[in-house]
N, C-alpha and C positions, 0 to 999 in steps of 0.2 A: 721687268727685261728678265726677271732671275727664270721664268717658267716661260718665256716667249719660245725659245729651240723645243721644248716639251711639248708646248701647240703643236709647234712645226711639226716637230716628229709623232705627233698624236692626228693630223690632216690625213697621214695614211693610211688612217683605218674609218676615214667618214667618208670615204666611197662606196659604202652601202647607204648613205643618206640619198641618194639617189639611185643610190644604191641603196751630141755627141756622137757616141756610135750606136750604134742598132743591130736586134736581132732580129732575123728572119722569122722564127716559128714562137712561138707565147711560150714562158716559162710554165702556167699551169696545165694541170689536167682538164679533161671535163669532170661536169661534179658527178655525184651519185646522187641517189633516189628513187623511192618507188613509183612512184608516179608523175616523173619530173624530164623536162626535153635536158637530155645531160649536159649541155652546154649554154643552160642559163646563167651558173655563176661564173662562167669562166672568164666574161671579160673585168668583173669584178674584182678576183683573184689578180688577174694580171695588169688590172690598173694599181690593186694594193703594191706590188711586187715590184713593178716602175717605181712605185713613188717611195717604196722603202731604198730602193737603188739610187733614188734623186739626192734625197737626204742621206745616205749614208757617207761621204766625204765630207758636206757642212756639218753632221754631227763629230766626224774625225778631229775635223780643223778647231771647233767649239770645245775639244776635253785638252787639244795636244798645246794648243797658240804656239809663242815663239818659243822666249827665252828658257832653260829652266828652272831658273829662277830671275828676277826681274829685277835688271840692270847689273848681272855679275858675266865678270866673263870666266877667268881662272878660279881656280879651287881656292877655300876661305883663308884657310891657313892652320888648319887643325886643330884639335882643342885645344880652348874651351869656344872653339869661334861657331855661331850657328847663326843658319836667318829662315825668318817665317813671314808667309807672305801672304795676302787675300788679295785674290784679282776675278776680274770679271774678264772673260774672253767675248768682244761681240763680231761677227765679223756679216759683213754685205752680201747677205744672202737672198738666194727667191726659194719662192714656197709655191707648188703645183696649184693649180686650179682643179675644183676637182669636176670631174666630168659625169656626166649620166650613164651609165654602167648599161649596156645592151644586156639582151638575154640569148643572142643567137650565137653565142662563142665570141672570143676576143676579139677586140678591135683594133688595128693600128693606126692612131691617128697621126698624121702626119703632124701638125702644128699645136704640142698639151702646151695652152695658155699656162705661164707661170707668172710671178708677181713677187715685184722687189721687196723686202723683207730683213730689218737687222734681226740675227740670231744670236743668243747668246746664253752661255753658262758661268757659275761661280766654281771659284776653284783656292783650295787651301794647299800650299808651298810648304815645303820644310827644306833648307840644305842642312847638315850637320855633317862638320870639318876634322876628323877620324883620324889623318895625319898629315901634319906640316910640310914634304917633299923634303929633299934633302940640299943644300944650298950649291950655287952656283954663281959664282959672281957677284951681284949685285942683287940677287934675287933667289929662289927657289925654283924645282921641277919634280913633277911626279907628285904633288898633294894630292889627296883625295876627302871627296868628300861623299857621304851617303844621300842622297834624295830620297823626297815621301811627297806621296800626293795623295787630296783625297778628292772625289767629285761626288757632288749630291744630284739626290732624284728624290722629289717629293713622292708621296699618294697623292693623286689628281681624283676626283670624281664628281666629273663636269656633269650636266642633264645628256648626254649622249655617249659622252667620251671617258672611260676610268684612264688610271696611270697606276700599274702596281707591283713596284720593285720587289725582289727579293728583301734585299734590304735597303738602308735610305743612303749607303756611302759606300765606295770601292774607294782603295784605298792602292797607289799606285808609288812604285821603287821604281832606283834608278841610282845611278852612279857618273860623278862628274872626275877627270883626270887631270890636274892643273897642270899646261904646256910649261906656262911661263908665272908665276906669282909676280899680283900688282903691288910696284912701290914707289918710291918717288918719282926714280926718271924710267921704270918701265911699265907696260900695259901688263892686264892679267890676259893670259888664254885660256883656255880650256874648253876638253874636249867631254862630251856627257853623253848616255845615254838613260830613256825612262821609258817605262810601260804606263801606260796607265788606261784607264776606261770607265764605263757606266754598270751600276748594280745590274742585274741582269732580269729586264722589267718587261711585261706582257702590258700591250694598247689593246683596248678594246674599243671599236665605237659602235655603235647601236640606232637605228633610225628606223622609224616606222616606213614602208614604202606604200608603192599605189595599190595592193593587195590590204593595205593595215596591219600587215603580218610584220613581226621586226624583221630586220634585215642586219645582218651583223658580220664587220669585217675584225679581226684579230690579228695581231701583231706581238705573238707567243713567244715568251722566252727570248726577247730580243736578247744577243752576248756582243759586244762592241767596242773592240780593245786599238788600244794607237800603240807604237811603238813608235819614238822619234830618237833619232839623234841630231847632235849640235854640237857646231864647231863656231865657238864664240871670242871674243875680246873685248873685254872694258878699261876705260880709267876713270879715275874719278878727279875731279877737278876743282876742289875745295866745296863751293857750292855746290854744284853739279855734276853727274854722273853723266858717261855716255857708255851705251853697248852695240855691236854690232853682232848679230851671226848668220850663219846659213846652217843648212841641213837635211834634213830630208825626214820623213813623217810614212809612216805604212797602218793604213786603216783595215781591217781586218773583220765581219759581222757575221753571224749567223743568227737563223729566225725561224718561224712556222707561219707561215701565212694559212689561217683561216677565214673562209668566207661561205655566208648560208645569204640566200637571194631565193625569195618569193616571187611567183610569176602570175599570171592567171590568163596568158593568151601560149596556147590554143584552150589550155584547161589549169586551173586551179594545181600549181605545184612549188614543190620546195627542195632546191637545191642547193649542195652542200662541197664544199671543197677545203682540199689541207695538203699541202705543198713544202716543203722546205727549202731553204735558198740561204747561200750562205755568197761571200765573195770577199778583195782584197781590193787595194787600190795602195801605190808609193806615189806621194808626191813632194816635189821641190819646194822649201821655207827659206822665204829670206826675213829678217825681221830688224828693227832699230828701236832701241831704248833711249830714254832720257828721263833722266829720273834727278829732283832736288833732295839734297844733303839736310837734314835737321838730326844733327846730334845721330842717334839710332835710331830715327826712324828715315825710310827714305819715301816718296809720293813718287811713283813710276807711270809713265806713259810710254806707250808700243805699239806700234803700226807695222805691218809686215804682208807678205802677199802669198800664197799658197796656188803652185802650177803643177800640170805633168798630170799625167796617166789617164785613165780611161776606162768609164765608164756602160757595159754594152745595158743598154734599155731597149723594148718589144715597140713603146712607146717613141714619138719625139719629140722636145719638146723646145720650147719657143727660146730657153736658156739653157745649155747646154749641161745637163750634169756634173759634166767633167771640166768647166770651164775655172779659169782663174778666179780667184777667192782676195779679197782685199780685207783687212782684218785687223781690229786693234784691242789690246787689252789697256786697262786701267788699273791700278791697285797701290797697295800699302805692302809697305815689308819693316819688318823691325828685326834687329839681329846686331852682333857686333863681332 
């Protein structure tokens, strides 16, 4: 499961092997080449653009997940309190089935098939209490935590797909303000914001086409960032802890799509395209956590749902790019 979502992201580059909302014109220009029909690589490029846009919100929720700190509502209570957690975010995703690109220009497909596939990424989260807040009755208010997160992308060299991140880790950061400090009688309530992302990554897919020449599609310098705010409430019940939350996610991403396609009709030719794309999307996020308390260790399960926003694509998919997505997280958290 650790590399499943990276493989799904890599599917954006395999359009060269045969190689929602909808826009009325393609995002890719015609190709270039001294002996080529200039439109020969346009459909391969357009498929790569649409597949990138299709996977973008799924990559976003796999990075953002739900609670900023698993099973935590309010602030930790100042120094020396801390929490460190390892989690795996998994969503009920879908991956498009690659279609053979045409060589006569971008083809608009009315029902691009998709396959339901669970997708996931691991992450490490940390929270450090820096201010315990101000006393107010039986609780404190205004406590502050510093939030940190690390996302990992491995280097991969498969038979026809390579994944090459600039760095293996991306460090996220944020803050949580405790509106109510958890006590014997009061739940913990907090408001947090955290920015996460993937390391800038280049994904290249190469396969031999009908001409015997290598056809290539590349997602170059993929830069995906998420900004998530959360309003959370939690309460410890001796052996178990419960947490509920709601928030909003913004996913923003940019990349350069490069495509090279060889054709034989009406004569041997090479067509190449390069185009830059970017976009952003905002979604609503609801989640619930249940944790088993084992002294300084918590075993946590989380379930959530994201919905809203729109993703324009030239091709239409059997499952919409902006469909609501169910997700879950399992993790271990230590701290006090």
